[in-house]
Residue frames as qw, qx, qy, qz and C-alpha x, y, z in Angstrom:
[[0.889, -0.441, -0.106, 0.065, 12.91, 20.66, 4.32],
 [0.113, -0.853, 0.507, -0.048, 16.14, 21.50, 6.08],
 [0.445, 0.416, -0.793, 0.024, 18.98, 19.00, 6.02],
 [0.853, -0.382, -0.058, -0.351, 17.49, 15.97, 7.81],
 [0.029, 0.499, -0.829, 0.253, 19.55, 14.04, 10.35],
 [0.874, -0.084, -0.268, -0.396, 18.45, 10.39, 10.48],
 [0.385, -0.441, 0.788, -0.188, 19.24, 7.57, 12.86],
 [0.750, 0.189, -0.550, -0.315, 19.42, 4.23, 11.06],
 [0.538, -0.381, 0.681, -0.319, 18.89, 1.38, 13.52],
 [0.686, 0.311, -0.571, -0.326, 19.71, -1.94, 11.94],
 [0.855, -0.287, 0.386, -0.194, 19.11, -5.40, 13.34],
 [0.273, 0.655, -0.677, -0.196, 22.20, -7.34, 12.33],
 [0.789, -0.122, 0.575, -0.181, 21.02, -10.90, 12.98],
 [0.786, 0.405, 0.369, 0.288, 21.47, -11.34, 9.22],
 [0.339, -0.613, 0.171, 0.693, 24.53, -9.11, 8.69],
 [0.302, 0.041, 0.629, 0.715, 24.62, -9.39, 4.90],
 [0.018, 0.690, 0.655, 0.307, 20.97, -8.42, 4.47],
 [0.281, -0.848, -0.273, 0.357, 21.23, -5.62, 7.02],
 [0.367, -0.439, 0.294, 0.765, 24.25, -4.13, 5.30],
 [0.199, 0.293, 0.666, 0.657, 22.58, -4.19, 1.87],
 [0.115, -0.809, -0.565, -0.117, 19.47, -2.51, 3.26],
 [0.365, -0.747, -0.087, 0.549, 21.57, 0.09, 5.10],
 [0.339, -0.146, 0.448, 0.814, 23.38, 0.96, 1.88],
 [0.054, 0.558, 0.664, 0.495, 20.02, 1.49, 0.18],
 [0.279, -0.855, -0.406, 0.159, 18.84, 3.71, 3.03],
 [0.429, -0.543, 0.120, 0.712, 22.06, 5.71, 3.03],
 [0.272, 0.156, 0.558, 0.768, 21.81, 6.35, -0.71],
 [0.086, -0.729, -0.599, -0.319, 18.23, 7.60, -0.32],
 [0.387, -0.810, -0.241, 0.370, 19.10, 9.86, 2.63],
 [0.414, -0.376, 0.280, 0.780, 22.12, 11.33, 0.86],
 [0.217, 0.401, 0.627, 0.632, 20.07, 11.87, -2.32],
 [0.186, -0.855, -0.440, -0.199, 17.80, 14.19, -0.28],
 [0.182, 0.710, -0.263, 0.628, 20.80, 16.05, 1.18],
 [0.711, -0.647, 0.045, -0.271, 20.52, 14.41, 4.58],
 [0.244, 0.500, -0.787, 0.268, 23.03, 12.83, 6.87],
 [0.874, -0.278, -0.295, -0.267, 22.79, 9.84, 9.15],
 [0.235, -0.526, 0.764, -0.291, 24.12, 7.94, 12.10],
 [0.760, 0.061, -0.596, -0.252, 24.17, 4.17, 11.92],
 [0.411, -0.422, 0.652, -0.477, 23.49, 2.03, 14.99],
 [0.583, 0.062, -0.773, -0.242, 23.35, -1.76, 15.14],
 [0.616, -0.305, 0.486, -0.539, 21.36, -3.97, 17.49],
 [0.315, -0.179, 0.931, 0.048, 21.18, -7.78, 17.69],
 [0.125, 0.335, 0.897, 0.260, 17.70, -8.34, 16.28],
 [0.119, -0.505, -0.467, -0.716, 14.38, -6.81, 15.25],
 [0.493, -0.700, -0.516, 0.026, 12.94, -6.80, 18.77],
 [0.526, -0.452, -0.165, 0.701, 15.71, -4.47, 19.94],
 [0.287, 0.382, 0.326, 0.816, 15.16, -1.83, 17.25],
 [0.237, -0.806, -0.343, -0.419, 12.30, 0.10, 18.93],
 [0.644, -0.694, -0.154, 0.282, 14.08, 0.24, 22.29],
 [0.594, -0.093, 0.151, 0.785, 17.28, 1.54, 20.69],
 [0.109, 0.579, 0.350, 0.728, 15.28, 4.26, 18.95],
 [0.455, -0.823, -0.292, -0.178, 13.63, 5.25, 22.22],
 [0.700, -0.458, -0.051, 0.546, 17.01, 5.32, 24.00],
 [0.431, 0.153, 0.243, 0.855, 18.36, 7.65, 21.31],
 [0.111, -0.707, -0.407, -0.568, 15.23, 9.81, 21.31],
 [0.551, -0.801, -0.219, -0.088, 15.26, 10.26, 25.09],
 [0.716, -0.615, 0.088, 0.319, 18.92, 10.11, 26.03],
 [0.691, 0.242, 0.199, 0.651, 21.09, 11.29, 23.16],
 [0.159, -0.657, -0.053, 0.735, 22.62, 14.73, 23.05],
 [0.037, -0.076, 0.623, 0.778, 22.00, 14.54, 19.29],
 [0.535, 0.397, 0.385, -0.639, 18.58, 15.44, 17.97],
 [0.234, 0.055, 0.854, 0.461, 17.35, 13.19, 15.18],
 [0.426, 0.179, -0.137, -0.876, 14.72, 14.34, 12.73],
 [0.874, 0.106, -0.147, -0.450, 13.75, 10.80, 11.81],
 [0.496, -0.375, 0.780, -0.075, 14.51, 7.15, 12.23],
 [0.699, 0.320, -0.510, -0.386, 14.91, 4.20, 9.88],
 [0.717, -0.285, 0.596, -0.221, 14.32, 0.67, 11.20],
 [0.604, 0.474, -0.575, -0.280, 16.09, -2.04, 9.24],
 [0.376, -0.307, 0.855, -0.184, 16.28, -5.78, 9.69],
 [0.601, 0.117, -0.633, -0.474, 14.90, -9.08, 8.60],
 [0.577, -0.159, 0.687, -0.413, 12.82, -11.78, 10.25],
 [0.462, 0.218, -0.750, -0.419, 12.74, -15.09, 8.40],
 [0.844, -0.236, 0.028, -0.480, 10.07, -17.64, 9.29],
 [0.055, 0.394, -0.908, 0.133, 11.40, -20.66, 11.14],
 [0.416, -0.157, -0.886, -0.133, 9.86, -23.76, 12.61],
 [0.227, -0.432, -0.715, 0.501, 8.28, -22.11, 15.67],
 [0.004, -0.874, -0.466, -0.137, 5.85, -19.30, 16.45],
 [0.462, -0.513, -0.033, 0.723, 8.77, -17.07, 17.48],
 [0.258, 0.222, 0.467, 0.816, 8.54, -15.49, 14.00],
 [0.157, -0.727, -0.557, -0.370, 5.01, -14.25, 14.67],
 [0.470, -0.778, -0.264, 0.323, 5.97, -12.62, 17.95],
 [0.471, -0.306, 0.194, 0.804, 9.07, -10.93, 16.58],
 [0.157, 0.384, 0.528, 0.741, 7.24, -9.58, 13.52],
 [0.260, -0.772, -0.515, -0.266, 4.24, -8.31, 15.45],
 [0.527, -0.734, -0.213, 0.373, 6.06, -6.90, 18.44],
 [0.451, -0.168, 0.209, 0.851, 8.75, -5.09, 16.46],
 [0.039, 0.478, 0.499, 0.722, 6.09, -3.47, 14.24],
 [0.395, -0.793, -0.457, -0.075, 3.94, -2.61, 17.27],
 [0.565, -0.526, -0.107, 0.626, 6.94, -1.08, 19.04],
 [0.307, 0.063, 0.314, 0.896, 7.73, 1.14, 16.07],
 [0.149, -0.618, -0.530, -0.561, 4.11, 2.23, 15.67],
 [0.500, -0.739, -0.395, 0.217, 3.86, 3.01, 19.38],
 [0.474, -0.334, 0.037, 0.814, 6.93, 5.24, 19.14],
 [0.134, 0.293, 0.447, 0.835, 5.54, 7.07, 16.12],
 [0.304, -0.673, -0.524, -0.423, 2.16, 7.69, 17.72],
 [0.584, -0.708, -0.331, 0.219, 3.14, 8.34, 21.34],
 [0.513, -0.564, 0.092, 0.640, 6.32, 10.32, 20.75],
 [0.420, 0.872, 0.042, -0.248, 5.73, 11.93, 17.33],
 [0.416, -0.485, 0.631, 0.440, 8.76, 10.18, 15.88],
 [0.647, 0.591, -0.242, -0.417, 9.14, 10.07, 12.08],
 [0.530, -0.317, 0.784, 0.069, 9.92, 6.40, 11.43],
 [0.662, 0.400, -0.464, -0.433, 10.38, 4.40, 8.27],
 [0.773, -0.250, 0.554, -0.182, 9.86, 0.69, 8.93],
 [0.568, 0.548, -0.561, -0.248, 12.18, -1.46, 6.86],
 [0.404, -0.292, 0.846, -0.190, 12.04, -4.63, 8.91],
 [0.536, 0.180, -0.653, -0.504, 11.41, -7.38, 6.39],
 [0.629, -0.101, 0.665, -0.389, 9.14, -10.26, 7.37],
 [0.565, 0.434, -0.546, -0.441, 9.66, -13.09, 4.92],
 [0.973, -0.074, 0.059, -0.211, 9.41, -16.83, 4.46],
 [0.911, -0.024, 0.151, 0.383, 12.98, -17.47, 3.29],
 [0.418, -0.523, 0.234, 0.705, 16.33, -15.93, 2.35],
 [0.326, 0.290, 0.604, 0.667, 15.41, -15.70, -1.35],
 [0.071, -0.849, -0.481, -0.210, 12.46, -13.48, -0.51],
 [0.439, -0.782, -0.063, 0.439, 14.65, -11.46, 1.85],
 [0.454, -0.237, 0.402, 0.759, 17.29, -10.84, -0.81],
 [0.212, 0.555, 0.602, 0.534, 14.69, -9.88, -3.42],
 [0.204, -0.915, -0.339, -0.081, 13.48, -7.16, -1.04],
 [0.529, -0.715, 0.085, 0.449, 16.85, -6.08, 0.38],
 [0.628, 0.072, 0.398, 0.665, 18.82, -5.95, -2.85],
 [0.015, 0.616, 0.011, -0.788, 19.34, -2.39, -4.08],
 [0.103, 0.202, -0.657, -0.719, 18.95, -3.55, -7.68],
 [0.175, -0.377, -0.881, -0.226, 15.58, -5.16, -6.97],
 [0.283, -0.772, -0.541, -0.179, 12.99, -3.93, -4.44],
 [0.327, 0.352, -0.272, 0.834, 15.43, -1.83, -2.36],
 [0.482, -0.713, -0.494, -0.125, 13.37, -1.79, 0.83],
 [0.531, -0.360, -0.227, 0.733, 16.18, 0.03, 2.66],
 [0.096, 0.111, 0.225, 0.963, 15.64, 3.02, 0.38],
 [0.351, -0.553, -0.580, -0.484, 11.86, 2.67, 0.75],
 [0.556, -0.612, -0.476, 0.299, 12.15, 2.85, 4.54],
 [0.377, -0.244, -0.049, 0.892, 14.44, 5.89, 4.37],
 [0.058, -0.280, -0.411, -0.866, 12.08, 7.64, 1.95],
 [0.449, -0.636, -0.600, -0.184, 9.15, 6.91, 4.28],
 [0.510, -0.534, -0.325, 0.591, 11.04, 8.48, 7.20],
 [0.238, -0.050, 0.173, 0.954, 11.96, 11.50, 5.08],
 [0.217, -0.475, -0.538, -0.662, 8.32, 11.98, 4.05],
 [0.516, -0.663, -0.534, 0.093, 7.17, 11.76, 7.66],
 [0.427, -0.335, -0.136, 0.829, 9.75, 14.42, 8.60],
 [0.022, 0.214, 0.366, 0.905, 8.27, 16.65, 5.90],
 [0.400, -0.599, -0.590, -0.365, 4.77, 16.09, 7.29],
 [0.528, -0.559, -0.420, 0.481, 5.90, 16.91, 10.83],
 [0.275, -0.177, 0.059, 0.943, 7.39, 20.17, 9.56],
 [0.125, -0.368, -0.545, -0.743, 4.31, 20.96, 7.48],
 [0.501, -0.651, -0.513, -0.247, 2.01, 20.56, 10.47],
 [0.071, -0.712, 0.358, -0.600, 4.42, 22.12, 12.98],
 [0.902, -0.381, -0.174, -0.107, 4.57, 18.96, 15.07],
 [0.145, -0.767, 0.594, -0.194, 7.32, 18.71, 17.66]]
């Protein structure tokens, strides 16, 4: 695989969690010899649109994309919509536009669960999402997919 250029789109509604996940993603990308651009959006629902804007309108060509953020269950059904629609948006981009995407948007019950998944010394889901994107880039190259 040539040096991959990745766009990290992070939902910063929970800044501390987003930053920890981004650091995990950056470490994973750099470990594979890649580079990255980091872009922040308000929340998880905005991540797919930002990726599509970059894919269609940027003068920079990205090999892959990493979606980062966290949705913590609250007292209303808003959680269900945000979780489902952000995941659907990312999957639609991957399937309709052949985009290599690693989904690192956490969907959790509370901040303790979020930190267990975001923390680089625990589950390191930022790195997992970056590694997923990197693997999908490899598959695109293997199959000659544009």
